[in-house]
Legacy VTK file of the C-alpha trace (Angstrom):
# vtk DataFile Version 3.0
C-alpha trace
ASCII
DATASET POLYDATA
POINTS 268 float
104.461 114.163 116.738
103.170 111.427 118.472
99.864 111.851 121.077
100.197 109.129 124.300
96.122 108.558 123.587
96.969 105.634 126.953
99.124 103.904 129.041
100.058 101.813 126.480
99.226 103.413 123.224
100.883 106.003 121.484
99.192 107.699 118.143
100.942 108.536 115.005
99.022 110.096 112.303
100.195 108.913 108.709
99.782 112.215 106.381
97.137 110.938 103.925
94.580 113.048 105.729
91.095 113.144 103.098
87.211 112.296 103.020
87.753 108.527 103.464
90.769 109.179 106.102
89.624 112.090 108.372
93.034 113.170 109.480
95.116 110.384 108.245
95.242 106.961 109.655
96.486 106.159 112.889
99.393 104.306 113.823
99.302 103.345 116.853
102.442 102.013 118.684
102.326 100.222 121.635
104.255 98.904 124.949
104.002 98.979 128.578
106.082 101.442 130.635
109.780 99.933 130.322
109.404 97.660 127.583
112.780 98.715 125.726
110.555 97.097 122.245
106.640 98.130 121.417
104.247 96.538 119.090
102.903 98.993 116.317
99.735 98.206 115.209
98.879 99.518 111.362
101.400 101.099 110.266
99.918 102.667 107.453
100.917 103.975 103.760
104.146 103.753 102.502
105.530 107.581 103.228
109.540 107.139 104.532
108.714 110.048 106.942
106.065 108.992 108.266
108.050 105.461 109.023
111.083 107.229 109.729
109.093 108.424 112.615
107.303 104.834 113.913
111.017 103.997 114.021
112.306 106.674 116.189
110.300 104.991 119.272
112.347 102.609 119.544
112.481 98.799 118.751
110.224 96.909 117.087
109.002 93.423 117.612
105.468 93.191 115.968
103.534 94.363 113.509
99.801 93.699 113.477
96.906 95.205 110.518
93.622 95.640 111.438
92.464 94.929 108.116
94.046 94.351 104.386
93.657 98.099 102.838
96.529 100.409 101.561
96.086 103.278 104.060
96.753 100.939 107.298
99.190 97.912 105.749
101.398 99.275 103.016
104.101 100.443 104.834
103.849 96.532 106.544
106.769 94.579 104.499
109.147 97.925 104.350
108.566 98.488 108.181
109.463 94.668 109.094
112.389 94.386 105.927
113.825 97.492 108.424
113.164 96.123 112.025
113.611 92.171 111.643
109.396 92.426 113.404
107.532 89.947 111.850
103.985 91.002 110.352
100.833 89.399 111.477
97.175 89.839 109.938
94.259 87.678 109.353
94.685 87.458 105.252
97.517 84.813 106.020
99.233 86.792 102.499
100.106 89.488 104.177
101.741 87.836 107.494
105.867 88.061 107.431
108.270 85.632 109.755
104.496 84.202 111.683
101.355 82.711 111.066
97.950 84.473 110.637
96.184 85.753 113.551
93.462 84.079 115.461
89.830 84.869 116.885
89.887 85.092 120.225
94.130 84.400 120.922
95.804 86.866 123.272
99.433 87.354 122.319
102.057 88.916 124.741
104.094 91.000 123.264
106.090 94.787 124.773
104.529 94.279 128.405
101.205 93.933 126.884
97.871 91.166 126.517
96.704 91.980 123.523
93.552 90.165 122.503
92.299 88.941 119.019
88.957 89.990 117.841
87.471 89.050 114.969
84.891 91.930 113.252
84.613 91.294 109.809
81.769 93.841 108.286
83.804 96.257 106.633
86.255 93.884 105.211
86.200 90.311 105.376
89.098 90.322 107.330
88.682 93.296 110.235
89.796 92.339 113.710
89.790 94.798 116.439
92.869 94.512 119.346
91.038 94.291 123.538
94.235 95.724 126.017
92.593 94.625 128.354
95.362 95.711 130.762
95.456 99.867 129.231
94.494 102.495 131.377
92.921 106.002 130.359
96.099 109.131 130.085
95.875 110.090 134.143
94.077 107.325 135.432
94.413 104.892 138.060
91.273 103.010 136.597
92.621 100.180 134.878
89.104 100.465 132.466
90.971 98.573 129.763
90.653 100.002 125.489
90.570 98.492 121.996
91.939 99.593 119.347
89.135 99.123 116.439
90.528 99.438 113.372
87.804 100.964 110.778
85.531 98.681 112.483
83.877 101.810 114.579
86.257 105.750 113.784
86.378 108.481 115.847
84.104 110.636 114.055
81.400 109.326 111.252
80.664 106.158 110.487
81.936 103.512 108.024
81.612 101.910 104.563
80.336 98.053 104.273
82.634 95.539 102.159
80.645 95.418 99.263
80.493 91.163 99.893
77.552 88.884 100.260
77.782 88.546 104.065
78.851 91.702 104.936
76.062 93.785 106.666
75.236 90.385 108.982
79.078 90.051 109.673
78.909 93.227 110.920
75.965 93.375 112.841
77.434 90.822 114.641
80.212 92.152 114.886
79.191 95.041 116.574
76.936 93.507 118.930
80.202 91.489 120.121
82.143 94.564 120.740
79.152 95.702 122.298
79.357 93.461 125.127
82.721 93.647 125.629
82.970 96.245 129.717
81.335 99.661 129.454
84.122 101.195 130.349
86.765 100.092 127.071
88.447 103.626 125.985
88.060 103.037 121.942
90.976 103.706 119.868
90.120 103.325 116.383
92.064 104.124 113.026
90.464 107.570 111.939
89.519 110.356 114.206
89.848 110.825 117.645
89.641 108.293 120.253
86.258 108.032 121.968
85.605 107.007 126.720
82.550 104.387 126.480
82.615 101.082 123.509
79.335 100.570 124.423
77.774 104.250 123.775
79.291 103.882 120.363
78.894 100.288 119.728
74.851 101.111 120.454
75.275 104.772 118.351
76.572 102.679 115.217
73.858 99.637 115.681
70.925 102.372 115.738
72.408 104.044 112.496
72.735 100.828 110.255
69.475 99.436 111.572
67.718 103.158 110.452
69.799 103.206 107.139
68.427 98.904 105.953
64.551 100.675 107.203
64.936 103.364 104.849
66.607 100.770 102.264
64.116 97.593 102.717
60.623 100.576 102.108
62.423 100.608 98.650
63.429 96.934 98.384
58.983 95.783 98.450
59.441 97.811 95.028
61.980 95.330 93.906
61.652 92.149 91.815
65.519 90.318 92.879
66.741 91.566 89.231
66.763 94.491 90.486
69.617 94.348 92.892
72.380 95.028 91.301
70.833 97.053 88.719
73.431 100.281 89.290
70.544 102.733 88.769
68.661 100.906 91.145
71.867 100.932 93.191
72.599 104.706 92.701
68.515 105.876 92.855
68.645 104.470 96.437
71.857 105.794 97.373
70.062 109.105 96.714
67.353 108.549 99.215
69.391 106.947 102.000
72.776 109.299 101.659
71.479 112.284 100.563
74.317 113.802 102.422
76.961 112.236 100.488
79.728 113.706 98.948
81.165 113.231 95.283
84.443 111.815 96.773
82.060 108.967 99.282
79.894 107.842 96.177
81.074 105.212 95.091
81.524 104.353 98.431
78.223 105.220 98.989
76.723 102.887 96.402
78.741 100.288 97.834
76.977 99.835 101.174
73.751 100.385 99.617
74.615 97.169 97.484
75.115 95.176 100.878
72.277 96.558 102.653
70.166 95.487 99.376
71.518 92.118 99.561
71.468 91.576 102.998
67.852 92.525 102.785
66.984 90.484 99.984
69.212 87.646 101.547
66.304 87.426 104.607
63.338 88.041 102.233
64.033 84.474 100.582
LINES 1 269
268 0 1 2 3 4 5 6 7 8 9 10 11 12 13 14 15 16 17 18 19 20 21 22 23 24 25 26 27 28 29 30 31 32 33 34 35 36 37 38 39 40 41 42 43 44 45 46 47 48 49 50 51 52 53 54 55 56 57 58 59 60 61 62 63 64 65 66 67 68 69 70 71 72 73 74 75 76 77 78 79 80 81 82 83 84 85 86 87 88 89 90 91 92 93 94 95 96 97 98 99 100 101 102 103 104 105 106 107 108 109 110 111 112 113 114 115 116 117 118 119 120 121 122 123 124 125 126 127 128 129 130 131 132 133 134 135 136 137 138 139 140 141 142 143 144 145 146 147 148 149 150 151 152 153 154 155 156 157 158 159 160 161 162 163 164 165 166 167 168 169 170 171 172 173 174 175 176 177 178 179 180 181 182 183 184 185 186 187 188 189 190 191 192 193 194 195 196 197 198 199 200 201 202 203 204 205 206 207 208 209 210 211 212 213 214 215 216 217 218 219 220 221 222 223 224 225 226 227 228 229 230 231 232 233 234 235 236 237 238 239 240 241 242 243 244 245 246 247 248 249 250 251 252 253 254 255 256 257 258 259 260 261 262 263 264 265 266 267
């Protein structure tokens, strides 16, 4: 079943619901009214029925990926083979028949303008796609929308890559998104659409700063060589994420480790 989430974006939810994916991956089919072809953003897992549903919505010109995780990108190659569409992503190895995405680039396809915004943090290759000419369903006002991948979710908060600059990059990405037009509709890769980019970016920034404050209090009692000690990471995770489920435990520990590294780097 498809859902028209904006004038330009139709959403198909993949059948891969779970603790990390919420209701499932949101695959977006982008096309301007009257356009014969479409752009597919995050075709999702390699599930034949889901790919068939994407194809049933019409010819595909281009496939775009918000990042490399398999629940977003796994079916990209198969969809490309079946439709002849090129595939573009920030990571060059994921691209088929076209070059890697560039920050600030404007893509024009299926009658829509799509602006690429680099937003590393969840992963180093995360990007968002802004649709400046989009409108909410039933609205006459052109407010624009933004497909946020896993950088901003429809419910809850995202996890961060366990890499050296993940937290710094993520905070910068959220600030960049916050600076965009307040009225923009948020179309996340998991969960429902959200009405205001600035409001949700503020919530994400406040959440991350709160977590960092909790971890910072623990950090003052640690020696630098303890930062990668798994027992230390586990204990801090217990304190900072007391509500975390067993299914999300490893993800929470990865976020804790990334935040510990960020805070330690700032102390130097």
